N, C-alpha and C positions, 0 to 999 in steps of 0.2 A: 332298115326301112326308115324313110324320112317321117318326121312327125306329122306332116300334112297328109301323107298317104295313110298313116295309122289312124288318124281321126276319121277319114272318110270310110275306111274299112269298119271301124268300130261303130260308126253311125249307121251303116248298112245292117250290121248285125243287130243293133238295138231296135230297128224298125220292122223286123220280121215278126209276123204273128206266130205264136206258138200253136201247134196243132192241139186241139182239145181232145182229151180222152175221157170217156164216160166214167164218172166216179162209181157207177154201179157194176158195170161189166167190163170196162177197159176198151170198148170199141171206139172208133172215131166218131166225133160229134160234128154236126153241121149247124150253121147259123139258121135259126128258126124265125126270129123276130128281132127288130131293132127299133129303139125309141130314143129320141133326143129330147132331153128335158133338163132345165136348170144348169146349162153349161156342161152337161155330161151326155155320153152316149151309153145306153144300156143295151146289151146284146144278149139275147137268149140263145143258147145252144141246145139241141136235142140229139139224143143218141140215134145212130143209124141202124141199130138192130131192131127188128120188127117187134120182138116181145119185151123189149126193155123200155122203161119209162124214165131213164136217167136224163137229167137236165142240168144246165150250168148257166149262171148269170154272171156277166162280166160288165164292169163299169169302167169307162175310160173318159178322162177329162178332154174336152175339146181344146184344140190348140189356141193359145192366147195370141191375139193379133196386136201388132205394134200400132201405136197411135199415129 
């Protein structure tokens, strides 16, 4: 495989969001709320199971833009 093809494949793999699993019960989580503040995006995830109160907070930096 050529190096240019390898780079594009690796880039695609790195940009895929990982499915969140509940730390309490292991069920799939869904995005519940999103907040952008101080150059970062905060994303709250909530468990999809009715009786579970599992939550997860994710923080991602916003992309830097060139001048």
